[in-house]
C-alpha positions in Angstrom: 0.0 0.0 0.0 2.9 2.4 0.8 4.4 1.7 -2.6 1.1 2.4 -4.3 0.7 5.7 -2.5 4.2 6.8 -3.4 3.6 5.9 -7.0 0.4 7.9 -6.9 2.1 10.9 -5.6 4.9 10.7 -8.2 2.3 10.3 -11.0 0.3 13.3 -9.8 3.5 15.5 -9.6 4.7 14.4 -13.0 1.3 15.3 -14.4 1.5 18.8 -13.0 5.1 19.3 -14.3 4.3 17.9 -17.7 1.4 20.4 -18.0 3.8 23.3 -17.6 5.9 22.0 -20.2 20.4 46.2 -42.9 24.9 49.3 -46.6 23.3 52.7 -45.9 24.3 55.5 -48.2 23.0 58.4 -46.1 23.0 59.4 -42.5 20.5 61.2 -40.4 22.2 64.6 -40.8 22.9 64.6 -44.5 24.1 62.6 -47.5 27.0 60.1 -47.2 28.5 58.2 -50.1 31.8 56.3 -50.5 33.9 56.2 -53.6 32.4 54.4 -56.5 34.3 51.1 -56.1 33.5 50.8 -52.3 30.6 50.4 -50.0 29.9 51.9 -46.6 27.2 51.3 -44.1 26.1 53.7 -41.4 25.1 51.3 -38.7 24.1 53.9 -36.3 24.2 57.7 -36.0 24.1 59.2 -32.5 24.0 63.0 -32.0 23.7 65.5 -29.2 21.8 68.7 -29.7 22.4 71.5 -27.2 20.2 74.6 -27.6 20.4 77.5 -25.2 17.7 79.6 -26.9 20.0 81.3 -29.4 22.9 79.0 -30.3 22.7 75.4 -31.3 25.5 72.9 -31.0 25.5 69.4 -32.5 27.9 66.7 -31.6 27.6 63.7 -33.9 29.2 60.4 -34.2 28.9 57.7 -36.9 29.3 54.0 -36.5 30.2 52.6 -39.9 31.1 49.4 -41.6 32.1 48.3 -45.1 35.4 48.5 -47.1 35.4 52.2 -48.1 38.7 54.1 -47.6 37.0 57.4 -48.4 33.5 58.8 -48.1 31.8 62.2 -48.0 28.7 63.8 -46.7 27.1 67.2 -46.5 25.1 68.8 -43.8 22.9 71.9 -44.3 22.8 74.4 -41.4 20.6 77.5 -40.9 23.5 79.8 -40.1 27.2 80.4 -40.1 28.9 77.3 -38.6 32.1 76.5 -36.8 33.4 73.0 -36.7 35.8 71.2 -34.4 36.5 67.7 -33.2 34.1 66.6 -30.4 34.9 64.5 -27.3 33.7 60.9 -27.6 33.4 60.7 -23.8 30.2 62.8 -23.9 28.4 59.8 -25.4 29.5 57.6 -22.6 28.3 60.1 -20.0 24.9 60.4 -21.6 24.6 56.6 -22.0 25.2 56.2 -18.3 22.8 58.9 -17.3 20.0 57.5 -19.5 20.4 53.8 -18.9 17.2 52.0 -17.8 16.4 51.3 -14.2 16.6 47.5 -13.6 14.1 45.8 -11.4 13.3 42.2 -10.5 9.9 40.8 -11.0 9.0 37.3 -9.5 7.1 34.7 -11.4 5.3 31.6 -10.2 5.6 28.7 -12.7 9.1 27.5 -13.6 10.5 28.6 -17.0 13.2 27.2 -19.3 16.4 27.1 -17.2 14.5 26.6 -13.9 14.2 23.2 -12.2 12.9 20.7 -13.4 13.5 22.0 -16.9 17.2 22.3 -16.5 19.8 20.5 -14.5 22.1 23.6 -14.4 22.1 26.3 -11.7 21.2 28.9 -14.3 24.7 30.3 -14.9 25.1 30.3 -18.1 47.0 63.8 -43.6 47.3 68.2 -43.7 44.2 70.0 -45.0 43.8 70.2 -48.8 44.2 73.6 -50.4 41.0 75.6 -51.2 39.5 74.8 -54.6 39.1 77.2 -57.5 36.6 80.0 -57.0 33.0 79.6 -58.2 30.6 82.6 -58.5 27.8 80.6 -56.9 29.8 79.2 -53.9 31.6 81.0 -51.1 34.2 79.2 -49.0 33.9 80.3 -45.4 36.7 78.0 -44.3 38.4 74.7 -44.7 40.2 72.6 -42.1 41.6 69.1 -41.5 40.2 67.7 -38.3 41.4 64.2 -37.4 40.0 61.9 -40.1 37.9 64.7 -41.6 38.5 67.2 -44.4 35.9 69.9 -43.6 34.7 72.7 -45.9 32.2 75.3 -44.7 30.3 76.8 -47.7 27.6 79.2 -48.8 25.8 78.7 -52.0 23.3 80.7 -54.1 22.9 78.0 -56.8 22.5 74.3 -56.2 24.3 73.3 -59.5 27.3 75.5 -58.5 27.4 73.9 -55.1 27.5 70.4 -56.6 30.2 71.4 -59.1 32.4 72.9 -56.4 32.0 69.7 -54.3 32.9 67.5 -57.2 35.9 69.7 -58.3 37.2 69.5 -54.7 37.0 65.8 -54.2 33.5 65.5 -52.6 32.0 62.8 -54.7 28.2 63.1 -54.0 25.0 61.7 -55.6 23.5 63.0 -58.8 20.3 63.8 -56.9 22.1 66.2 -54.7 21.3 69.3 -56.9 17.5 68.7 -56.5 17.7 67.8 -52.8 19.7 70.9 -51.7 17.5 73.3 -53.6 15.1 73.9 -50.7 18.1 74.8 -48.5 19.6 77.1 -51.2 16.2 78.9 -51.5 16.2 79.4 -47.7 19.8 80.7 -47.8 21.2 78.0 -45.5 24.9 77.2 -45.4 26.7 73.9 -45.6 29.2 71.8 -43.8 30.8 69.4 -46.4 33.0 66.7 -44.9 35.3 64.1 -46.5 36.1 61.2 -44.3 39.7 59.9 -45.0 41.7 58.0 -42.4 45.0 59.5 -41.5 46.7 56.1 -42.2 46.4 55.3 -45.9 44.8 52.0 -46.7 42.8 51.9 -43.5 39.1 51.4 -44.2 36.4 53.5 -42.5 35.1 51.2 -39.8 33.7 51.3 -36.3 33.1 54.5 -34.3 34.5 57.6 -36.1 35.8 60.6 -34.3 32.8 62.9 -33.3 32.4 66.3 -34.9 31.1 69.3 -33.0 29.2 71.9 -35.1 28.0 75.2 -33.7 25.6 77.8 -35.3 23.0 80.4 -34.4 19.4 79.3 -34.7 16.2 80.8 -33.3 14.7 77.3 -32.9 16.4 74.0 -32.4 16.6 72.0 -35.7 18.2 68.7 -36.6 18.8 68.4 -40.4 17.4 65.2 -41.8 15.9 65.8 -45.2 19.0 64.7 -47.2 18.6 61.3 -45.6 15.8 60.6 -48.1 18.6 59.6 -50.5 19.4 56.6 -48.4 18.9 53.2 -50.0 18.4 51.1 -46.8 16.6 51.7 -43.4 18.1 54.4 -41.1 18.2 54.8 -37.3 18.8 57.8 -35.2 19.6 58.3 -31.6 19.2 61.9 -30.4 20.1 63.5 -27.1 18.5 66.9 -26.7 19.8 69.3 -24.0 17.6 72.4 -23.4 15.7 74.2 -20.7 12.7 72.0 -21.1 11.7 68.5 -22.2 11.8 68.5 -26.0 10.1 66.5 -28.8 10.1 66.5 -32.6 7.2 68.4 -34.0 6.4 65.5 -36.4 7.7 62.1 -37.4 8.9 63.5 -40.8 8.2 60.2 -42.6 9.7 57.8 -40.0 8.3 55.8 -37.2 6.9 57.6 -34.2 9.8 59.0 -32.2 10.3 57.1 -28.9 11.4 58.9 -25.8 13.8 56.7 -23.8 14.7 59.2 -21.1 13.6 62.6 -19.9 14.9 64.4 -16.8 17.0 67.2 -15.2 20.7 66.7 -15.1 23.4 68.9 -13.6 26.9 67.8 -14.8 29.7 69.4 -12.8 32.7 68.5 -14.9 33.8 66.7 -18.1 32.8 67.2 -21.7 29.1 67.2 -20.9 29.5 70.0 -18.4 31.5 71.9 -21.1 28.6 71.4 -23.5 26.0 72.6 -21.0 28.1 75.5 -19.6 28.0 73.9 -16.2 24.3 74.7 -15.9 21.4 72.3 -15.0 19.5 71.3 -18.2 16.7 69.0 -19.2 17.9 66.0 -21.1 15.6 64.2 -23.5 16.8 61.0 -25.3 14.9 60.1 -28.4 15.2 57.0 -30.7 13.6 56.9 -34.2 13.7 54.5 -37.1 13.2 55.3 -40.8 12.2 52.0 -42.5 11.6 53.9 -45.9 14.1 56.8 -46.0 12.5 58.0 -49.3 9.5 59.1 -47.2 11.6 61.7 -45.2 10.1 65.0 -46.1 11.6 67.6 -43.7 14.2 68.3 -41.0 13.5 67.6 -37.4 12.2 70.8 -35.7 12.3 70.4 -32.0 9.8 72.0 -29.5 9.2 72.0 -25.8 6.5 69.7 -24.5 3.6 71.0 -22.5 5.1 69.7 -19.2 8.6 68.7 -18.1 7.5 65.1 -17.2 10.4 63.0 -16.2 10.7 59.5 -17.6 13.1 56.5 -17.3 12.7 53.1 -18.9 12.4 50.1 -16.6 13.8 46.8 -17.5 12.5 43.8 -15.6 14.4 40.6 -14.8 12.3 37.6 -14.1 13.1 35.6 -10.9 11.4 32.4 -9.8 9.5 32.9 -6.5 11.2 30.8 -3.7 11.0 30.5 0.1 13.5 29.3 2.7 16.6 27.8 1.1 15.5 28.4 -2.4 12.5 26.1 -2.5 10.2 27.0 -5.4 6.8 28.3 -4.2 5.1 26.5 -7.0 6.5 23.2 -5.8 5.1 23.8 -2.3 1.7 24.8 -3.7 1.5 21.7 -5.9 2.9 19.4 -3.3 0.6 20.5 -0.4 -2.6 18.8 -1.8 -0.5 15.8 -2.7 0.9 15.6 0.8 -2.6 15.9 2.2 -3.8 13.0 0.0 -0.9 10.9 1.1 -1.5 11.7 4.8 -5.2 10.8 4.4 -4.2 7.6 2.7 -1.8 6.7 5.5 -4.5 7.4 8.1 -6.9 5.1 6.3 -4.2 2.5 6.0 -3.4 2.6 9.8 -7.1 2.4 10.7 -7.5 -0.7 8.5 -4.5 -2.3 10.1 -5.8 -1.6 13.6 -9.2 -3.0 12.8 -7.6 -6.0 11.2 -5.4 -6.5 14.3 -8.4 -6.0 16.6 -10.4 -8.6 14.7 -7.6 -11.1 14.8 -7.3 -10.6 18.6 -11.0 -11.2 19.1 -10.9 -14.3 17.1 -8.1 -15.7 19.3 
């Protein structure tokens, strides 16, 4: 009888356990193309926008792949720009400030990796000379900054701008003339950049040196329209530093912008403090994807939200509920009725034995 009860308990427990059983040819800030015999992919573009009400600063960094040794891109800006190398550490600071809060959330039934589904413990080179003059193009300045040959230009004619770029080694798409016309009409200026590693023969790969661009602007704007020339999906990570929580005024043809962090920060030192002037600012982190770049129809115009509501993502890690020395709660819950059945069966068995023994004694 004891063996039968044990077998019954094992069968019931087994029944319960068994029942459980993308190269891109454009970037977010402008057009990027390699030389004609190579390919380049912009895996990720991450930028910081700092706006103090009058002046805008953009620090941008590209993560690229492919086999191109040279590439070029152009970024329209609404005013006279200055360009210098940025400090890559600012991205590390912002990543730490905006990382998600991690919490543990218990679950009842065992999952893959928990007993009894697993027997483990659960571990598991100098700047090039200026080009020839063109009546439709003005050269504000030209510098060599790290791996970048930077030209700051004005233009009154889109064809003249394209001709100057091609004459001076900036090999850009045929569509550029049409795409820059809206900027020419609005009298914007341009930052044209050639990417060429200082060591000849080295392909452009990984995180490139960041660039820091500064210009006056009455409203914060992030140039995006030239990205419509991209051939593959694009992604953008944008950190916005301003007096208030900020948001794009529209999706401009991409997916809905996702806020991944919003809150006040007060950096005391380091490159982030230099960027903010040591003043407390509101930081908004935004992610956006552009599955069909051809649908991009404008630049990102940023505006303050109605309220400075703070936000931080929360990432939950599941943990099996246990008690005592790590005994799963589900096992106790499932076992309790079984133990009760077994105890009842034992009681019945003992009573039968007593009656049997009493009957045998009476017979004697």
